[in-house]
C-alpha positions in Angstrom: 8.2 -16.8 -17.6 8.1 -19.3 -14.9 6.8 -22.8 -15.8 3.6 -23.4 -14.0 4.5 -27.1 -13.8 8.0 -26.6 -12.4 8.4 -28.0 -8.8 7.6 -25.7 -5.9 9.3 -25.6 -2.5 8.4 -23.9 0.8 10.5 -20.8 1.7 13.4 -21.5 4.2 13.2 -20.0 7.6 16.8 -19.2 8.7 17.6 -19.6 12.5 20.7 -18.8 14.3 22.2 -16.9 11.4 22.6 -13.5 13.2 25.6 -12.1 15.2 24.7 -9.5 17.5 27.2 -6.5 17.1 27.4 -3.6 19.3 27.1 -0.2 17.6 30.3 1.9 17.7 29.5 5.6 18.5 31.4 8.5 17.3 21.4 3.3 -10.2 19.1 0.3 -11.4 21.0 -2.2 -13.5 18.9 -3.9 -16.2 19.4 -7.6 -16.9 22.5 -8.1 -19.2 22.0 -9.5 -22.7 24.5 -12.1 -23.6 25.0 -14.1 -26.9 25.9 -17.6 -27.5 29.2 -18.5 -28.9 28.7 -18.2 -32.8 30.9 -19.1 -35.8 30.4 -15.7 -37.8 30.2 -17.0 -41.2 28.1 -20.1 -40.5 25.7 -18.2 -38.4 25.2 -15.2 -40.6 25.0 -17.3 -43.8 22.3 -19.6 -42.2 20.2 -16.6 -41.1 20.7 -14.8 -44.4 19.3 -18.1 -46.2 16.4 -18.1 -43.8 15.3 -14.5 -44.9 15.9 -15.4 -48.6 13.5 -18.3 -48.3 10.9 -16.2 -46.5 11.3 -13.5 -49.3 10.6 -16.3 -52.1 7.5 -17.5 -50.3 6.2 -14.1 -49.7 6.3 -13.0 -53.5 3.8 -15.8 -54.3 1.2 -13.9 -52.1 1.5 -10.6 -53.6 -1.2 -11.1 -56.1 -3.7 -12.3 -53.3 -2.9 -9.4 -51.3 -3.6 -6.8 -54.1 -7.1 -8.3 -54.7 -8.6 -7.1 -51.3 -8.5 -3.5 -52.5 -7.8 -2.0 -49.2 -4.2 -1.1 -48.2 -3.5 -2.2 -44.6 0.1 -1.9 -44.6 0.6 -5.3 -46.3 3.7 -7.1 -44.9 4.6 -10.1 -43.2 4.9 -11.3 -39.6 8.0 -13.0 -38.5 9.0 -14.9 -35.3 12.6 -14.3 -34.0 13.8 -17.1 -31.7 16.6 -17.0 -29.2 18.7 -19.8 -27.7 17.8 -21.2 -24.4 18.6 -18.9 -21.5 19.5 -16.2 -23.9 17.5 -12.9 -24.8 16.9 -11.3 -28.1 18.2 -7.8 -28.7 14.6 -6.6 -28.8 15.0 -2.9 -29.4 17.0 -3.7 -32.5 14.3 -5.8 -34.0 12.2 -2.7 -34.5 12.7 0.3 -36.9 10.2 3.2 -36.7 11.6 4.5 -39.9 11.2 1.3 -41.8 7.7 0.7 -40.4 9.0 -2.4 -38.9 7.0 -3.1 -35.6 7.8 -5.4 -32.6 4.3 -6.9 -31.9 4.7 -9.5 -29.1 7.2 -11.0 -26.8 7.0 -14.2 -24.9 9.1 -16.6 -23.1 8.6 -20.4 -23.3 10.8 -23.4 -22.4 13.6 -20.9 -21.5 13.7 -19.3 -25.1 12.6 -15.9 -25.9 10.1 -15.4 -29.0 9.5 -12.1 -30.6 6.9 -11.5 -33.2 7.7 -8.6 -35.7 5.6 -7.1 -38.6 7.7 -6.2 -41.5 6.1 -4.1 -44.2 6.1 -5.1 -47.9 9.6 -4.8 -49.2 11.3 -4.2 -45.9 12.7 -7.7 -45.4 15.9 -6.4 -47.1 16.4 -4.4 -43.9 17.3 -7.3 -42.0 19.2 -8.8 -44.9 21.4 -5.7 -44.9 22.0 -6.1 -41.2 23.3 -9.6 -41.6 25.5 -8.5 -44.6 27.1 -5.9 -42.4 27.6 -8.5 -39.6 29.3 -10.9 -42.3 31.7 -8.1 -43.9 32.1 -5.1 -41.6 33.9 -4.5 -38.3 32.8 -2.1 -35.3 35.4 0.4 -33.9 36.1 -2.1 -31.3 36.9 -4.8 -33.9 33.9 -6.8 -33.5 31.4 -7.8 -36.2 28.9 -5.2 -36.8 25.5 -5.7 -35.6 26.9 -8.6 -33.5 24.6 -8.1 -30.5 21.4 -8.3 -32.6 22.5 -11.1 -35.3 24.0 -13.4 -32.7 21.0 -13.1 -30.3 18.9 -14.8 -33.1 19.0 -18.5 -33.1 16.3 -18.9 -36.0 13.6 -17.1 -37.9 10.2 -18.4 -39.2 7.1 -16.8 -40.6 4.6 -16.3 -37.6 1.8 -18.6 -37.2 -1.3 -17.9 -35.1 0.6 -19.5 -31.9 3.3 -17.0 -32.3 1.0 -14.1 -31.7 -0.4 -15.8 -28.4 0.8 -13.9 -25.4 -1.6 -15.3 -22.8 -0.9 -18.3 -20.5 0.3 -21.1 -22.9 -2.1 -23.6 -21.1 -5.0 -21.4 -22.3 -4.3 -21.8 -26.1 -7.2 -23.6 -27.7 -7.0 -27.1 -28.9 -8.0 -28.1 -32.4 -11.7 -27.4 -33.1 -12.4 -25.7 -29.8 -14.1 -22.3 -30.4 -13.3 -19.4 -27.8 -13.6 -15.7 -27.5 -10.4 -14.3 -28.5 -9.2 -10.9 -27.3 -7.6 -9.6 -30.5 -5.1 -6.8 -30.2 -4.8 -5.1 -33.7 -2.0 -3.0 -34.9 -2.9 0.6 -35.2 -0.4 1.2 -38.0 -0.7 4.4 -40.1 -4.4 3.8 -40.8 -6.1 2.3 -37.8 -9.6 2.5 -39.3 -8.6 0.7 -42.5 -6.8 -2.1 -40.4 -10.0 -2.6 -38.2 -12.3 -2.6 -41.4 -10.1 -5.1 -43.2 -10.0 -7.2 -40.1 -13.8 -7.1 -39.6 -14.6 -7.7 -43.1 -12.0 -10.5 -43.7 -13.0 -12.3 -40.5 -16.5 -12.4 -41.7 -15.5 -14.3 -44.8 -13.6 -16.8 -42.7 -16.7 -17.5 -40.4 -15.5 -15.7 -37.5 -17.9 -13.7 -35.3 -17.0 -10.2 -34.3 -18.6 -8.6 -31.3 -19.7 -5.1 -31.8 -17.3 -2.3 -30.3 -13.9 -2.1 -29.8 -11.3 -0.5 -27.3 -8.6 1.9 -28.7 -5.2 2.6 -27.2 -2.5 4.7 -28.9 -0.9 2.0 -30.7 -3.5 -0.9 -30.4 -7.2 -1.6 -31.2 -8.8 -4.5 -29.3 -11.9 -6.4 -30.6 -13.5 -9.7 -29.5 -13.6 -12.5 -32.1 -15.5 -15.9 -31.6 -13.9 -18.9 -33.4 -11.3 -21.6 -33.6 -7.6 -21.5 -34.2 -7.9 -23.0 -37.7 -10.1 -20.0 -38.6 -7.7 -17.7 -37.6 -4.8 -19.3 -39.3 -6.5 -19.6 -42.7 -5.3 -16.1 -43.9 -1.7 -14.5 -43.6 -3.3 -11.3 -44.2 -5.7 -11.6 -41.3 -2.6 -12.5 -39.2 -0.7 -9.5 -40.4 -3.3 -7.2 -38.9 -2.8 -8.9 -35.2 -0.3 -7.8 -32.8 -1.3 -10.1 -30.1 -3.8 -12.8 -29.2 -5.3 -13.4 -25.8 -8.2 -15.5 -24.4 -10.9 -13.1 -23.6 -11.7 -12.9 -19.9 -15.0 -14.0 -18.6 -16.9 -11.1 -16.8 -19.3 -10.9 -14.0 -21.8 -9.3 -16.3 -23.6 -12.7 -17.4 -24.1 -13.7 -13.9 -25.8 -10.4 -12.9 -28.1 -10.8 -15.8 -29.4 -14.2 -14.5 -32.5 -15.0 -12.6 -32.3 -15.5 -8.9 -33.2 -19.1 -9.6 -30.3 -19.3 -12.1 -27.8 -17.8 -9.7 -28.9 -20.1 -6.9 -28.1 -23.2 -9.2 -24.5 -21.8 -9.9 -24.1 -21.5 -6.0 -25.3 -25.0 -5.4 -22.8 -26.2 -8.0 -20.0 -24.6 -6.5 -20.8 -25.7 -3.1 -20.6 -29.3 -4.5 -17.0 -28.7 -5.0 -16.3 -26.9 -1.6 -14.2 -28.4 1.2 -14.4 -26.3 4.3 -11.5 -24.7 6.4 -9.6 -26.5 8.9 -10.6 -26.1 12.7 -7.3 -24.0 13.3 -7.6 -22.2 10.3 -6.6 -18.5 10.4 -9.3 -15.6 10.0 -10.0 -12.7 8.0 -11.7 -10.3 10.4 -13.8 -7.8 8.6 -14.5 -4.4 10.2 -17.3 -3.0 8.3 -21.1 -3.0 8.1 -21.5 -6.6 9.3 -21.6 -9.7 7.4 -24.6 -11.9 6.6 -23.5 -15.3 7.4 -27.0 -16.7 6.0 -25.5 -16.6 2.3 -24.8 -20.1 1.3 -21.3 -19.4 0.3 -20.2 -17.6 3.3 -22.0 -20.0 5.9 -19.2 -22.6 5.7 -16.7 -19.9 7.0 -18.3 -17.7 9.3 -19.8 -19.0 12.8 -22.3 -16.8 14.6 -19.9 -16.9 17.5 -17.5 -15.1 15.3 -19.8 -12.2 14.6 -19.5 -9.1 16.7 -20.5 -5.4 16.9 -18.7 -2.4 18.3 -22.2 -1.3 20.0 -24.4 -4.3 21.1 -27.5 -2.3 20.3 -26.5 -2.4 16.5 -26.9 -6.2 16.2 -24.4 -8.0 14.2 -26.4 -8.2 10.7 -25.2 -6.4 7.6 -27.6 -3.5 7.2 -26.2 -2.2 4.0 -24.4 -5.1 2.2 -20.9 -3.7 1.9 -19.4 -6.0 4.6 -21.0 -9.0 2.9 -19.4 -8.0 -0.4 -16.1 -7.7 1.4 -16.6 -11.2 2.7 -17.2 -13.0 -0.5 -14.1 -11.5 -1.8 -12.0 -12.4 1.2 -13.0 -16.0 1.0 -13.2 -16.5 -2.8 -11.6 -13.4 -4.7 -13.7 -12.6 -7.9 -16.4 -15.1 -7.8 -16.5 -15.2 -11.6 -13.6 -17.5 -11.9 -14.6 -19.6 -9.2 -18.1 -20.3 -10.7 -16.8 -20.9 -14.2 -14.1 -23.3 -13.1 -14.7 -27.1 -12.4 -11.8 -27.3 -9.9 -12.3 -28.2 -6.2 -12.7 -25.2 -3.9 -10.5 -25.4 -0.9 -11.0 -22.8 2.0 -7.8 -22.2 3.7 -9.3 -19.5 6.2 -12.5 -18.4 8.2 -14.2 -15.1 8.5 -14.8 -13.0 11.5 -17.0 -9.8 11.3 -17.2 -7.0 13.6 -19.8 -4.3 12.9 -18.2 -0.8 13.2 -20.5 1.2 11.1 -24.0 2.3 12.8 -27.3 1.1 11.1 -28.3 4.8 11.2 -26.2 8.0 10.8 -22.4 7.7 11.4 -19.8 7.4 14.2 -18.1 10.6 15.4 -14.7 10.8 13.3 -12.7 11.4 16.6 -13.9 7.8 17.8 -12.7 5.7 14.9 -9.3 4.9 16.4 -11.0 3.7 19.5 -13.6 1.9 17.6 -10.9 0.1 15.5 -9.1 -1.0 18.7 -12.1 -2.1 20.6 -13.7 -4.0 17.7 -10.3 -5.9 17.0 -10.4 -6.7 20.8 -13.9 -8.3 20.6 -12.6 -10.8 18.0 -9.5 -11.4 19.9 -11.4 -12.2 23.2 -13.4 -14.9 21.4 -10.4 -16.6 19.7 -7.2 -15.3 21.5 -4.8 -17.9 19.9 -6.1 -17.4 16.3 -3.8 -16.1 13.5 -5.9 -13.2 12.4 -5.8 -10.4 9.4 -7.8 -7.5 10.3 -9.4 -6.1 7.1 -10.9 -2.5 7.1 -11.9 -0.6 4.1 -13.6 2.2 6.0 -11.7 5.3 5.6 -12.6 9.2 5.9 -13.6 11.1 3.0 -10.7 13.6 3.2 -7.2 13.5 2.9 -6.0 16.6 4.6 -3.5 15.0 6.7 -1.1 14.5 3.6 0.8 11.8 5.2 1.1 13.1 8.7 -0.3 10.8 11.4 -3.7 11.2 12.8 -5.3 9.8 15.9 -6.9 7.2 13.8 -3.7 6.0 11.8 -1.6 6.3 15.0 -4.1 4.1 16.9 -3.7 1.5 14.2 0.2 1.8 14.4 -0.1 1.4 18.2 -2.3 -1.7 18.2 -0.1 -3.3 15.3 3.0 -2.9 17.2 1.6 -4.5 20.4 2.7 -1.5 22.3 0.2 -2.1 25.2 0.2 -5.9 25.3 3.3 -7.2 23.2 0.8 -8.9 20.8 1.6 -7.9 17.2 -1.3 -7.6 14.6 -1.6 -7.6 10.9 -4.1 -4.8 9.9 -4.9 -4.3 6.3 -6.5 -0.9 5.3 -7.9 0.6 2.0 -6.0 3.5 0.3 -9.4 5.2 -0.1 -11.2 6.2 -3.2 -10.9 9.2 -5.4 -13.7 11.7 -5.8 -16.3 10.1 -8.3 -16.8 13.3 -10.2 -13.0 13.8 -11.0 -12.5 10.4 -12.3 -13.3 11.7 -15.8 -9.8 13.4 -15.4 -8.1 9.8 -14.9 -5.2 9.4 -14.1 -4.5 13.0 -13.1 -7.3 12.7 -10.4 -5.3 9.8 -8.8 -2.2 11.9 -8.7 -4.0 14.9 -6.8 -6.3 12.9 -4.6 -4.1 11.7 -1.6 -4.5 8.6 0.4 -7.3 8.9 3.0 -7.1 8.5 6.7 -5.9 6.1 8.2 -4.2 4.8 5.0 -1.2 6.8 6.2 -0.6 4.2 9.2 3.0 3.1 9.0 2.4 -0.4 10.2 -0.7 -1.2 8.2 -0.6 -2.8 4.8 -2.3 -0.1 2.7 -3.7 -1.4 -0.4 -4.7 0.6 -3.6 -6.5 -0.9 -6.5 -5.5 -1.6 -10.1 -7.4 -3.4 -12.9 -7.0 -5.8 -15.9 -10.8 -5.4 -16.6 -11.6 -3.7 -20.1 -14.4 -5.6 -21.7 -17.6 -3.8 -22.4 -20.6 -5.3 -24.1 -21.3 -2.8 -26.9 -24.8 -4.0 -27.2 -25.8 -2.8 -24.0 -23.3 0.1 -23.9 -22.7 1.2 -27.5 -19.7 3.6 -27.7 -18.7 3.2 -24.0 -15.0 2.9 -23.2 -12.9 1.7 -20.3 -11.3 4.5 -18.3 -8.1 2.8 -17.1 -6.0 0.6 -19.8 -5.4 -2.9 -18.8 -2.7 -3.2 -15.9 -2.9 0.3 -14.7 -4.4 1.9 -11.6 -8.1 1.8 -11.0 -9.7 5.2 -11.4 -10.8 5.0 -7.7 -7.3 4.6 -6.3 -5.9 7.3 -4.3 -2.0 7.8 -4.0 0.7 9.5 -1.9 1.9 11.5 -4.6 0.6 14.8 -3.0 2.4 14.0 0.2 5.6 15.7 1.5 8.5 13.4 0.8 9.4 12.3 4.3 6.4 10.3 4.8 6.2 6.7 4.0 5.6 5.2 0.5 2.0 4.5 0.1 0.1 2.4 -0.9 2.2 -0.5 -0.1 0.8 -2.7 -3.0 -2.3 -2.8 -5.4 -4.9 -5.7 -6.0 -7.6 -5.8 -8.6 -10.2 -3.1 -7.9 -12.2 -3.0 -11.1 -12.6 -0.3 -13.7 -15.0 2.3 -14.9 -16.5 3.3 -18.2 -16.8 6.6 -20.2 -20.4 7.4 -21.3 -20.1 9.3 -24.5 -23.8 10.6 -24.3 -23.3 12.3 -20.9 -19.5 12.7 -20.9 -19.3 11.2 -17.5 -17.9 8.1 -16.0 -20.1 5.0 -14.6 -19.8 1.7 -13.1 -20.4 -1.3 -15.6 -20.8 -5.0 -14.5 -18.4 -6.4 -16.7 -15.8 -4.0 -15.3 -16.4 -5.0 -11.7 -15.7 -8.1 -9.4 -18.5 -10.4 -8.6 -19.1 -11.1 -5.0 -21.9 -12.3 -2.4 -25.1 -10.3 -1.9 -26.3 -9.6 1.7 -29.9 -10.6 0.7 -29.5 -14.0 -0.9 -33.3 -14.6 -0.8 -33.7 -12.0 -3.4 -30.3 -12.6 -5.4 -27.0 -14.3 -4.8 -24.6 -12.0 -6.4 -23.6 -8.3 -6.9 -20.7 -6.5 -8.3 -18.5 -4.4 -6.5 -15.1 -2.8 -6.8 -12.8 0.1 -5.8 -10.0 -0.1 -2.9 -12.7 -1.8 -0.6 -12.5 -4.8 -3.2 -8.7 -4.7 -3.4 -8.4 -4.6 0.3 -10.5 -7.7 0.7 -8.4 -9.7 -1.8 -5.2 -8.5 -0.2 -6.6 -10.1 3.1 -7.5 -13.2 1.5 -3.8 -13.4 0.3 -2.5 -12.9 3.8 -4.8 -15.5 5.4 -3.6 -18.0 2.7 0.1 -17.2 3.7 -0.9 -17.8 7.3 -2.6 -21.1 6.4 0.6 -22.3 4.7 3.1 -20.8 7.4 1.1 -20.7 10.9 4.3 -19.6 12.7 5.1 -16.8 10.6 4.8 -13.4 12.2 2.5 -10.4 11.1 5.6 -8.6 10.2 6.6 -11.5 7.9 3.4 -11.9 6.3 3.4 -8.3 5.4 6.9 -8.5 4.1 6.1 -11.5 1.9 3.0 -9.6 0.3 5.4 -6.7 -0.7 8.3 -8.7 -1.4 6.2 -10.7 -3.9 4.8 -7.7 -5.8 6.1 -6.0 -9.1 5.1 -3.4 -11.5 3.9 -3.9 -14.9 4.5 -1.8 -18.0 1.3 0.0 -18.0 2.5 1.5 -14.4 6.0 2.2 -15.2 5.2 4.2 -18.5 3.7 7.1 -16.5 7.0 8.0 -15.1 9.4 6.9 -17.7 10.5 10.5 -18.6 11.5 11.5 -15.3 15.0 10.9 -13.8 15.6 7.3 -12.6 15.2 8.0 -8.8 12.2 10.4 -9.3 10.6 8.0 -11.7 11.0 5.2 -8.9 9.7 7.4 -6.1 6.6 8.6 -8.0 5.9 5.0 -9.2 6.1 3.8 -5.5 3.8 6.7 -4.5 1.3 5.9 -7.4 1.0 2.2 -6.9 3.3 1.0 -4.2 5.4 -2.1 -5.0 2.9 -3.2 -7.7 0.8 -6.4 -7.9 1.7 -9.3 -5.4 2.1 -12.6 -6.8 0.6 -15.5 -4.2 2.9 -18.2 -5.7 6.0 -16.1 -5.3 4.8 -15.2 -1.5 4.5 -18.9 -0.8 6.7 -20.8 -2.9 10.4 -21.0 -3.8 11.5 -22.7 -7.0 14.9 -24.5 -7.8 16.4 -21.3 -9.4 14.5 -18.8 -7.2 15.3 -19.1 -3.4 13.6 -17.2 -0.7 15.2 -17.1 2.8 13.3 -15.6 5.8 14.5 -14.4 9.2 12.3 -13.6 12.3 14.6 -12.0 14.8 14.8 -9.1 17.3 17.4 -6.7 18.5 17.8 -3.9 21.2 18.1 -0.6 19.3 19.1 1.5 22.3 20.8 1.2 25.6 21.9 3.3 28.6 25.6 4.0 29.3 25.9 5.9 32.6 23.8 8.8 32.0 24.0 8.8 28.1 21.5 6.7 25.9 23.0 5.4 22.9 22.2 3.2 19.8 23.0 -0.4 20.9 22.6 -3.5 18.8 23.1 -4.5 15.1 22.7 -7.7 13.6 24.9 -9.2 11.0 23.2 -12.3 9.2 25.3 -15.0 7.3 23.4 -15.9 4.3 24.1 -19.5 3.2 24.7 -18.7 -0.4 25.2 -21.3 -2.7 28.6 -19.9 -3.3 30.1 -22.7 -5.7 27.0 -22.6 -7.9 27.1 -18.8 -8.1 30.8 -18.9 -8.9 30.3 -21.2 -11.5 27.7 -19.0 -13.1 30.3 -16.4 -13.4 29.1 -13.2 -15.3 25.5 -14.6 -15.6 23.0 -12.0 -14.4 21.3 -12.7 -11.1 18.9 -10.7 -8.9 18.6 -10.3 -5.1 15.5 -8.9 -3.5 15.6 -7.9 0.1 12.6 -6.6 2.2 12.8 -5.7 5.8 9.6 -5.3 7.9 9.0 -4.1 11.4 6.3 -2.3 13.5 7.0 1.0 15.0 5.5 2.4 18.2 3.9 5.6 17.4 4.1 9.1 19.1 1.5 11.1 17.1 1.7 14.5 19.2 2.1 17.3 16.6 5.3 18.8 17.8 8.7 18.4 16.3 8.0 15.2 14.4 8.2 16.5 11.1 11.4 14.5 10.9 10.0 11.0 10.7 12.1 9.5 13.5 10.2 11.6 16.0 6.9 9.9 15.2 8.5 6.5 15.2 9.8 4.7 18.3 12.7 3.5 16.3 13.8 2.7 12.6 15.7 -0.3 11.1 17.7 -0.3 8.0 19.4 -3.1 5.9 22.6 -3.1 3.9 24.5 -5.8 2.1 28.2 -6.4 2.1 29.8 -5.7 -1.1 32.0 -8.0 -3.2 35.2 -6.0 -2.2 34.5 -5.4 1.4 35.9 -7.4 4.2 33.5 -8.2 7.1 35.2 -5.4 9.2 34.9 -3.0 6.6 31.2 -3.8 6.3 30.7 -3.4 9.9 32.3 0.0 9.7 30.4 1.1 6.8 26.9 0.4 8.6 28.0 2.0 11.7 28.8 5.1 9.6 25.5 4.8 7.9 23.6 4.8 11.2 25.5 7.8 12.5 25.0 9.8 9.1 21.2 9.1 9.2 21.3 10.4 12.8 22.8 13.6 11.4 20.2 13.8 8.6 22.5 12.2 5.8 22.2 8.9 4.2 25.1 6.9 2.9 24.8 6.0 -0.8 27.6 3.6 -0.6 26.9 0.6 -3.2 23.8 2.3 -4.4 24.3 2.1 -8.2 23.2 -1.5 -8.3 20.0 -1.1 -6.1 16.7 0.1 -7.8 15.7 2.5 -4.9 18.9 2.9 -2.9 19.4 3.5 0.8 17.6 7.1 0.9 14.5 6.2 -0.9 13.9 2.7 0.7 14.2 4.1 4.1 10.8 5.7 4.5 8.2 4.1 6.8 8.6 0.8 8.5 8.9 -1.7 5.5 11.9 -1.3 3.3 12.2 -3.4 0.1 14.8 -2.9 -2.7 16.2 -5.1 -5.6 19.9 -5.4 -6.6 21.2 -6.8 -10.0 24.6 -7.9 -10.9 26.7 -10.9 -11.8 26.5 -14.2 -10.0 30.2 -14.0 -9.2 29.6 -10.9 -7.6 26.7 -11.9 -5.5 28.7 -15.2 -4.3 30.8 -12.6 -2.2 27.7 -10.8 -0.6 26.8 -13.4 1.9 26.5 -10.9 4.8 23.3 -8.6 5.5 23.4 -6.2 8.2 20.2 -4.9 10.1 20.9 -2.0 12.4 18.8 0.8 14.2 18.4 4.5 13.6 17.3 7.1 16.0 13.9 7.2 17.3 11.8 8.5 20.3 12.5 5.4 22.4 15.9 6.9 22.9 15.3 10.6 22.4 12.3 10.4 24.9 14.2 8.1 27.3 12.2 9.4 30.2 9.1 7.5 29.1 11.0 4.4 30.0 11.2 2.5 26.6 14.7 2.9 25.9 15.6 -0.5 26.5 12.9 -2.4 24.6 13.6 -4.9 21.9 12.3 -4.6 18.4 11.2 -7.5 16.3 12.0 -7.7 12.5 11.4 -9.9 9.6 14.0 -10.1 6.7 13.2 -11.6 3.6 15.8 -12.5 1.0 15.4 -13.8 -2.5 17.9 -14.6 -5.3 16.9 -15.6 -8.8 18.9 -16.9 -11.5 18.1 -17.0 -15.2 19.4 -20.6 -15.4 16.3 -22.5 -14.7 18.2 -25.8 -14.8 20.6 -24.6 -11.9 19.3 -26.0 -8.6 20.2 -23.5 -5.8 17.4 -24.2 -3.5 18.5 -27.8 -2.6 22.0 -26.6 -2.0 20.9 -24.2 0.4 18.2 -26.2 2.0 20.8 -29.0 2.8 23.1 -26.3 4.3 20.2 -25.4 6.6 19.0 -28.9 7.3 15.7 -28.3 8.4 13.3 -26.2 6.3 10.4 -24.4 8.0 7.3 -26.6 8.5 4.6 -25.9 5.9 0.9 -27.0 6.2 -0.3 -28.2 2.8 
C-alpha cells in the first residue's frame, strides 16, 4: 500500500532518447516472496513461545465463551506480521480442513499484516508446523515449512485495528462514533454468527441497522458505535472478518427539502475556487447543460454553450447533460458536500447539444453530428486543451466490434486526418438491456458494446461499482445486484466480439449499482446505489442521482481534464495512455475468469472490464520508488523505394534506468509497465478489412530488449517481429514474463502490458523499440498517404518494493530537466 503522505513528483518527459532505425526487409510472473535471514533455532523457538503464550491466555476465556449458548465457531483471531519489505506466505496461513481462515490482509509501513481466525483447539496446527521447521528437513535439505515460518516475524492476538482494511487515516479516534461496515465470517453456520453478532452488539451498546448483504463467504452489516465498544469482547471480534468505514450515500441528500439542498450548495460554494483562465475543458455532447445551476455556473460560460442545430437553443431539455456536467466537474457530489476541504476546479465545461428537443436524430447522421458539434466548440476556443465527452450511443450492438460510419468518424476526427489536429474523445460503452440485468453478470457477457464504442482511437469507458449500501427500512429485503468492486449491471462488454477487434472497454469508472426487489423479482434503481449530481431545474431541487456508463464516462472525462491541467503540453494520445497505464483490476473482477487458461483469462478479463479502474494519483505523479517516464515522438512507418512501398522507420528508445540501483537490488522483484498509444486513420469500407490492419492506416508495436540480447540482436528481433506480423504471425519471444504478451496486446491502437522479474534483469533492459506494422497507408499507396508520419506516446513505469530506494532522483538527474508541471 502506498503511503499517502509520501512525496509525489511529476512524471519525467524524455526528449531525444530515440534513435531512428531503418527497417530491414526480407506467462505472467507473480511477485516473488523472499524471506529474511533467520537463525533457525532462535526464530522457531521464539514463534513457538508466542503461540504457547496465546494458548495459555485463551484457556481462561473458555468458560465465558460457553456461557453464551450459541455455537459460533468459537476460536481466536491472530495477527501475523512480516518484516519490512517482505511478504507473508499467505496461502499457508489458511487450512480449510482445520477450519483456519484468512480473514484480512493489509500493508502498513512496509510490513504485511494478516489476520487469521483459528477455531477452538486448532492453535496446535501452527505449533506442529513450527516443530517440523525446527526438527525436520525437506528433500532439498532445507528446514520443513521454511517459506511459511521464516516469513513470520511476530504473532499477536488480533485487536480491532487488526481487522481494519480501509484507509488507515479513516480509523476512528478514541470516543468517536462512526458507522462501521462489518464484514462477518460466514463460517459453517452463517445465520448463527449473524444472530450472535447482533445480540452481543446490543449488549455492548452498539446500534445495528436492519438488513444485511450476503456474499458466498461474508455477511455485511452496518453497525454504529466507537472502537472501544467494538474492542470489549473477544467473542464479538471472532465473528468479524473485516472492518471498514461505511460510505456515505447520496440517499440522504435526495431526502432533503429543496431549501436544505440549497444550503448545502451554498456551503460548498464558499469553499470553491474557480478554474484558471487557460484551463482545459470537458466538452459535453449531450442534451445541453443548464449553466444556471450554482455549482455549474463557475465553470460554464454562455459563450461555450452550443447546439448542433441552431433552432434547438442550448438549454438542457431533459436533464441528462446537466447530470453529466456535475460529474465531469466534481465526480460524485456526496463526497464533496460531506467534506470540509477546499474545492479547486482544474477545468471548465463546454456544452454542445446534439440531441433534439423532440424526436431523435437519424442514426446515419450521428457521425456527422459528432464532427460538427466538436468543431463548434473548437471555433470558439481553437487553442484550448479539450476532452470531448459523449455518452450517447445506439441501442444495439450488431456491429460486434466492426467499424461503423459513426465509430469511423470518431476515429477520423481523433486522428486529425483532415486537419492534423488530434483530439481526445471519450465515449460510453453503452448500457445493457434493463430487463436482462436480473441475469447479472451473464447479461454483461452477452450484451456487446454499443456503437460508437468500438472506435479504435476513442477512450471507451465501462462502469464498475463500489456501492452496496441499501437502507432496509426503506427497502426491506432488497439486495445489491453487483458485489463491491465488480462490473456495474449496466456495463456492456466486448466479450461477444470476434477476437481480431480491439479490447474494449479500455477502462471502467464508478457507474453505480442496482438492487434486486424480492417482491417483484426485478431490478431497480435505488438512490443509495447511485451517484449524486446536479439537477437541470435548480429552482425545484439542486440534486439528482444518476449512474450507468454515462456517469462513468463523465468521471473519466474529469480525470482526463485534470491530467491536462497538470501537464498542458501533453498530447491527447498521452492523456489516453496515462489513464490506461494507471488502471488495474481488483479481485472482484479477476475472479470471474480464474478457472480459464492464463492467456484466455486475461483476454476475457480485458473484454469484460478493460484494463481495470484508473488511479488519478498514479496517472499524475511518480514516487521515489515508482518512476514514470513519458516519450512523445513520431516516426514515418512507410516509404517508397523505386516502385516498391516498404516499411520504413523504427525507433529505439534508450531508457535511462538507474542501473547501479537496480543491480544493487539484485534478485528483488520489480515491475515494468509499458503503454503505447497512437491514433490510426480509418478506412471503414466493408471489403477485405476483416484483418484489422486493413481498417487501420498503420499499426505500431513495442518490444523491450531482453537481458541476454545485444543491441544488434534486439534490432534483428523486432525486424523479424514486424515481418512475421505482416505474414499473419506474431513472435512470442520473451513473452513468458509479460502479462499479455505480444499477440494479445497488439489489438487496437493502445497497447499496454506488464513485465515482472528481478531488478538485476531489468537493469539490462534499457532499450525499448517502437516499430510499424502494415496498414492501408502502405497497401493503398495510390491514396497518397504512404509517406505520412505517425505520432505516438510511450509511457514506461518501473516499481520496486523497496520504498526507501530512490530511483526517481537518480533518473531525474540524468535527464536534467523534468517536464514542467502546473500546480
